[in-house]
Each structure stands twice: as C-alpha cells, then as structure tokens.
N, C-alpha and C positions, 0 to 999 in steps of 0.2 A: 123607619123608625132605627134601620142599619147607621144609615150616613147622619142622622140625631146625634145617636150615639156617638158617632166620631168625632163630630165637630164638638160636642162635650168636653171630649176629653181632649182635644187641639187647644181648644181656647182654654182646657184648664192646665195643658202645660204651656203653653205661651205666659200667662196669668203669674204661672210660678217661677219663672225665668226673672234671676237676678236683674240689675238695672244693667250689672256687667254684660252680662249672657244679650242681653237687648240695645246695648250697644256695638258688640262684637255684630250680632246680626245685621244691623242696622248699617255697619264701616263695613265690611261683606259685599252685600247686595247693593250700596249704594243710595240706602235707605232717604227719602225727605224727612222721618221722622227723626233721623238721631241727635238731632238739638233737644229731644226733649230725656235724652239720656247724658246730657253732659252739664256740670254744674252752673246755674244760673248766674253765677258771678264769674265763673271760669269764661263762658259766654260775652259775657258783658265787657269783663277787663280785654279781652282781643280784639272787641269792636271799640275801644274807647277813643282811641286816636285819630280812624276813621279809615287809617292806610287798608288800602283792597291792593289786591295782587292778582295781576292777570290769569285765569284760568285756575284758580285758588276758588273753591264752593265755600269750603270753611277754613278762614283762617288757623282757628284755635288747634285744625288739625295737621298745622305744616310742621314737620318731620317724626308724624305719630299717626299719619297713615301706614297703612298695611301695602307692601308691595304691589302690584298689577298682578302677576304673573303667580304670585301665591292667593292673590284673592282668586284670579281665576282658576287654579288651580282647586280650590275648594269649591268653586261653582259648579266645574264639572266633574267633580267626584273622585279627582285626581290625588287629592289631599284631604285627611282628615283634621280638625284638629279640635283642641281642648283648651280650656281654661279652670285656672287656677286660683282660688278666691283667699287672702290671707287679710285676717283680720288684724289692723293696725290700731295705733292710741288715736282719740279723739274723731271718733267715728269715722276714720281713713281706712280705705284698704286695698291692699297691693293684689293687684291682677297679674297673671302670668299668662300671656297669652302664646300657645305652643304648636306648632304644626311637624310634627314627626318627621312625615313625610319627606319636607323639604330643611329639614336641620334649621329650622327658622323659629325663634323667640323674642319673644317682648315682655316688658316689663312697664306695665300702668297702675298709675294710683286715681279712685275715685273717693267723691265723699260725697253722697248727695245727687252723685252724677261725675262723669269723667273730670279729671283736674289734672294739670300740667304737674311735674313732681317738685315745682317749688314749694307750691303751699303745705306740702306735708313736710319735708326736710324745715323747712326755715316757722313753722308755727308757733315755734316756744324762743323764738329768735327775737331778739329786741326791735322795738317796731319805731320807726322816725319819718316823719316830713320834714321837706324844703319848699324851696318855691318851685321847683318844679321836678322835684324827684320824691318817689315814695319807697324810704330802704328798710328793707330787712340783712341785720345786723349778727351774725352768726358770734363776733369776737370781738367784743366791744372795746378790749384792750386797744385793737391794732386800728381803731377810727376814729377819728375828733369831730369839732366843727369845723377846724379849717378845710377838711378833707371835704365835706356839704357844702364850705363858701363855694371852693374852687370850681366842684361839680356845675353849681348856680351859675357862676360866672361864665361857666366856658357854655353853657348852653347860651345863655346870653352873646356871647361873641359869635357864635357858629350863626345862631339866629340873626346875626347882621350882616354876616358872610353872605348869607343864603336870600336874604331879604326877605325876611319872614313877616308877616301883615301884622296888625296888634291882634285880631281876633286869633290867628296862628299862635300867639304865644299867650292871649288866655285861654285857649283850649288844653295845651299843653300847662301851664298854673293849674287848671281845674282837675286834668285828669292825670297827669305824672307819668314821667318814665319809671319803672320798677328798677331797683337795683339792688340785688341780691349781692350781700360782699361776706363770701366764704372764707372760710379761716387756711385754708389753702387750697391747690388742687384737685385733692381725692374729693372735697366737698361738693366742688363744680365739676366732677365726673359722674358725681352721684344725682345732683340734680340735671345736668346736661345729656349725661351719655356719653358725652368724650372727655378724651383725655386732654385735657388746655386748662391755661391759667385765666382764662375769659372769654366769654362768648356773648352778644346780641340773639335772644330769640325773637325772631319773628312774629311768632304766633302768638307771643302777649307784649311785645314793647316793651321785652326788659333786659337786663346786662345781670349774669351771674357771672361772678368775677370773685379773683382773689388779690384784685390790684384795690388800693384805697378810692384814687381816681382814672378810672380807664376812659378815659379819656377819648381811645381811639373803638369803643364796640358803641360809647355813646353816638360818636358821628356817626356810626351808621344806622340808626334810628332815625337821627336830626335830619339827614337825606332823605330817607323813606316817608319821613313827614312830611316834607316839603313838598314832594314827589305827589304825596297822597295815591295817585295811582298809578302802579306800575309792575312789569316784571318781575318774577321772583328770584334771578339772576341777573348778574351785572358784570360787564368785563371786569378780571379781578386789575387791571391795571389801571383802573378809573377807583373801581369801589374802595378797593386797599389803599391806591392812592390819595383818594380824598380823605379818610380818615389817617394817615399818616399825615398828610400835607396842615389836616386842621386840628389834631391832635393826638400824633407821634403814635407810639407802638406802648404795648403793657410797660410803663413802670419808666419810660421813654420820653420827652417829649420832641416837639417836632423835630427840630434845628439838630437833638442829640440824631436822629435816625437818617433826616437828609444829608447829613453832612456826609455819610459814608456814602450815597448815592450821588453826593456831588465829584466824590473823589472818583468811584468808578464810571461816573459820564465821560469827564477828564480826560482820565487814563484812558476812554474808551474798550477798559477792560469789560464790560458791560454798559450797554447806551439803550435810552429809552424806546427807542424805533426796534432796539430786538425784542422787546417784551410785551407787546402790543397784543398779541391774540393770547385767547387762554390757554393752548398749549404753549407758548413761548415762556408765557411767564410762569409754570408751571413745571417745565423742566428746565429751571435755574434756581439755584438756593433761594426760597422763598426771602433770607435775611438781606440778599444781593438785590431782588425785584419790589419788596417793599420799601426799601430805600429809595432807588431810583425812580418807582411811579410817585412815592409821595415827592419829589424835589420837582418831578414834572408838573406835578398836579398844581404843587404851589406856583409853578410859573402859570399855568392854565387859570388860577382864579386871577391871580394876578392881571393878566394881558386881559381874559374874556368877561368878570366881572361876573355878578352871580345871574342874572338872567339866559348870558349866551351858553357859561358854564352848564348849566339848569339841561338847558338845551342838547348839548353834548354828552352828557350824562345818560339824559334820557334813549340817547339814539345807540349806545352801546347796552343796553337795558333791555330783558327780553325773558325768553323761555333759557330753557338749561341748553334745548339743541341749536338756538339761536346765536349762546356765547360759545358754543363747542366752536361752530363753524362760522366765526365772523371772522371777515378779512379785512385789514388796516387801511387798505388803499381806498377808503369812502371817509375814512376819519373828517378829512379836510383841515387837520392839526395848522398851524402856525409856522411861519416862515421859520427855518432852523437859527435864520442869523438874530431874531428876537428871542430863542433862549438863549442863545449864544451873551445876549447882551444881558439878560437875566443874572444868566452863571455868574457875570462879572463884576454886577451888583451885589449879588448874595455872599459872595465872597468878601467884598469889600464891608460889607454890614457885618462882617464876623462877629460876634459878641466874645470871642477868648481874642490875645493879640500879645502876640512876645513883645517888649518894645528894648529893643539891645543897646548897648551904649552910654548906659546913666550912670550918676555917679552917685557911686554905692555911696558912698560915706553921708548922703545926704539921706538914705533908705533903712541904713544897716547899723548907723552910731545910735548906740544904746537901744536897740532892738532887744526887743523880750525872747525869752526861750521860744516861746511861744510861737512865735511870727509876729504881723501885723499887716493893718489893713488901713491904706492913706485912701483918700478924696481925689481923685486927679480930675474932679467935673463929671463929664460923663461915664465912668469909669471909676472902680476901685482896682488899685495896684496891691496883689496881695504878696505878702513876702512868709513863706512856711516851710515847714521840712514836710513828712510825710503826712500826717494826718492834720488838719486843725480844724477849731471844731466852734460855729457861733453863735453864742447865745442872746439874742437882744433882753437887753436888761426885762421890755414893758412887760415881756412872756414868759416870764419867770416860773406862775403859776400856773400858767398853759396846763391844763388836762394831766396832772403828775401818774394818773391811771395809764397813759397813752403808751404803749410801746412800740419804739421803730423797730422793723425790721432790717432794715438796715444798720443798722445803729448794730446790732447784735449779727450782724453777719461779718462788717467789715474790722468792727472793736473787740467783741466779744465780752463786755463790760456791760458794768448796770446802766441804764441809759440815763445821762446827762440833761435831758429835757433843754434839746437845744435845736433850732430850728434849722442850721447846715452842717454839712460834715464834706469838708472840702481832702481829696487827698491828690498825692500827685508823687511821682520820681523821673527819673532821667527820659523817660520814651510816654508819659501819658499825665493827664490830670483831669480829675474827675471832680464835681459838682452836686450833691445831693440835694435836696430838700426833703428833711426827714418828717417834717407833719405830714407829709402824705407820701411818701417816699418813694421820690421821682429824680431821673437825674436830669438835671433841667441843664448840662452842659457838659461835653465832655472833648479831650483831645487826646488823639493814638499817630503818634507819629508814622504809623506804618500807614496810615490813611491818609496824609497830606500829601499834597504833592511838594509840597519845599522839605519834607523829612525833617524837621528841624528838630533836636533835640528841648527837651524845659531846661532853661537859660536858668544858671546860677550863680551868683552871690553869696562867699563866707557859709557855702552850708546849703543856704536857703533858694529854691526854688521860687522863682516870682514871674508874675504874668499880669495882666490885665483883666478884668471882665465887667462888660456893661452893668451899671449899676439897676437896668433895669430888670433883671434877673431876680435881686432880691427884693424883699417886702421891708427892708429899713433904710435910713438914709443917716449916714454917719453923723451930720449936722443936726438933726432931731432924736435921736435913738441913739442911747447907751447899749453898747454890747459888752459880753465878757467873750474873751476869746481863750478856749480851754486848749493845753496844749496836751497832744499825746503822740507823739513822737517817738519815735523807735528807732 
C-alpha cells in the first residue's frame, strides 16, 4: 500500500508539471519524448527544407541546447535549477531557465510547446509571401516590393550557380525561406540573442536581419540546402567567402567587398593562403578576411564550377573540432598562376573607370548645375558635384510611404523617392541603390593600387560606371537628376 501511495503521488506531480517543465526535464535527461513538448508548427518548420546536420539529433534545438557541463552537473546533483514562467500575449509564455550554481541563465519561449523567439516577437508584424520567401516585416516603411523581387532574383541566380535541380527549386518555392525583417539591430538581438545587424538561423532556415536584402545570410541557407546533409560547421574561409562571393556583405554588393580583398591580396598585406585555417581567419580583422576570402571564392566558383566547388566545400565541413583543427595543406587548390590570371581579368572588368584626357567642352558646355549623365555605349559617364540623385520618371509613383535609411543618413532631408544616390569627393565615390539601401559600387583612393584622385573638370567630378549596375537605360527611360550639391 505504501508503494502504491508513492506511485500515485509521483504520477500526480508529473501530471501537474507544465509543458515547459516537461520540456526541460526531457532536454536535461536527453529523453526521446522531447518533441511532445515542442510546438508542432515549430517542429514542422525546422524540417521543411530537408536540411540535416551530422550529430544534431533535433535541428530545432540548434543554439537552444543547454551546455553539456550544465546538464551533467544537474544530473549528478552538483547544480540545482529552477524555471520562471511569465505569461505573455496571445498564449505565449516566456520561461527563464536558471542554474544559480553555474551562474547560467537562458530565456525560452513557449506556445503550445517550445518555439523559437521569432514567432512571438513578430506575431503582429506584417506578413507577406513571395516565390521563395515568407516575410515578417517589423516596419513596412523601410521595405518594399522591389526588395522582394531582388531577393527572389538572388535565389534564382544562386540556384543557377550551385546547379539546383527543378525539384529543389520547386520544394523551395513551396516551403520558403523565412525572412524576418527587423527595424534595427536591437530587434535582431531580441530575436537571436546576438548583437548583430543580421544572422541566418540554422534551426529554422530563417534570416533575421535589419537589412532589406541581406543576400549574404540568404546565401548561407542556399548552399546548405543544396548540400542537404552536412556538418554544423564549415571552415570560415569558405563559409563566409562563398556568402561574400555571391551575396556581398550586409548592405554591400559583392564587388564592393571583394575590391578591398583585391587590394589586400595584390599588396600582400593579407593574402588568401595566410587565412585558410579557422585560427588564421579569426586572428585577423574580419573586415579584411571576409574581403579576401570573398575574392578567392569568386575565383574558385569561376574555376571549378558548381560540382567541384561543392565537393571542396563539403571537404572543409564537419564538426567544431574538425574545423578548429583543420590543416590547409590537404586542400589541393588551383595553382597560384591561375589565380593571378583571374585577378588580371577582375581588374579589367572593373565597373568603375576613370577616363582621363577627355574634351571638357563636349561634356561641360551648357551642363546643368545638377551635373549630368551621358550614354557612352556600355557605360554611363557621370558628371557631378558632391551628391547626385537619379530618379527614374517611370517610377515616380513608387511606394511613396517607403523611406530609405541611407538617404536619411547621408542627406538628412525628406526622402525624394529616388532610386540612386551618388556621392563623391576627391578621394572616393559611392553609388547607392536607395530602393534596397545597398552600396552597389564604390571607389576609395586608399584601397587602390594606383591611388588616383577622382578626376575633376570645372568643379565637377567625373567617372564612368557600367550600365548593368542600374535599372534604367537613358535611351528608353526618362530621368530626373536632382541636385543636392553642397
């Protein structure tokens, strides 16, 4: 009878446990039934693209696991733990998991089971869908349909680079990449727990970012989706290098980032073969290592093609210990001579060029105070003062509720609903696409081999830029050039 009473009491206590308590019990003791305490939509979302990571039993727990030493301490009685549950709106609960003896604390969210923080923080945000994405948008005035199109186009482009099958593209169209667009990096930190402008979350195949078109983070998901089964870690020279090569870096097009890498490589200030290992990569300024690795991965993709590049990428992928101890001598990279040929071609194909010795009268006679743009065949010749804004007449009605943050930061004036902002001084040029707040090309005298100042005629800076950078054609589209010279 005594044992029966104890059994009834134990069953009663177990039955009265909350879902959160049962979840942490299963998490600590590695119980098979943990999925019973996970929100069904969360579990389904985590599995939707079919990406699996070696050694990861439950993908939805990536970054949400309790450290092994904490779990072991609880199991052996070294540590006690407690949980505090705080009801939130719309059936959500915030649960704080505390281990006082280890000075460890972590916040989790529940809604009919464990969920990642994103659904809670974004449940009242604007929702949209596109061909390849499911969007949650915090502040719609910073986002627009142009951004959606650019993201879909980016997926199509990378799918071509990596050799996606039609079936792979169809699954991606059906299941979508989640894109959570935050108004600032504080919201990114609330959702991810990291102080960053944007991140890709492997647990949910989701980009959480404050950039309208964070191609770099989308690229991480796209290559993992192509590989399907892989380790959780990749040598950063290749992981970040691939994302830079195809997607640039937050708010910067690939060429903008890789141009710095070109300068560092050519001056031998930082060379690709000096940052191949995990330690080498992170022992240097990541702004430099991202740039050099991006440039070199452009070369590898160009040299190898999809299949051979993916084979190399898989070779440098594994668990954390593998990546931390990886030696570069077994990589079998192309001969340096081929890389030098690529660098020569890279420089020749520079989308920005200075044409010296032009006839000034041809271009400056009767020139507007605003500056001007001339059609030179494959390029536009730009004459400008400090700032020049280009508005395509056909897009005058474009989303007038949209606000460009780059415009606000640079001009500090009412947004002019223009697509391009060009800035120049004697040492630098930058061209911004305001519709997605991306730097599409830049020049900085200090990071070029020739170190040329920006040429001037009659107080106008002038230079050539490749037409393909822009979404308009002078022969077909009307333009308004607005002067903001100061």
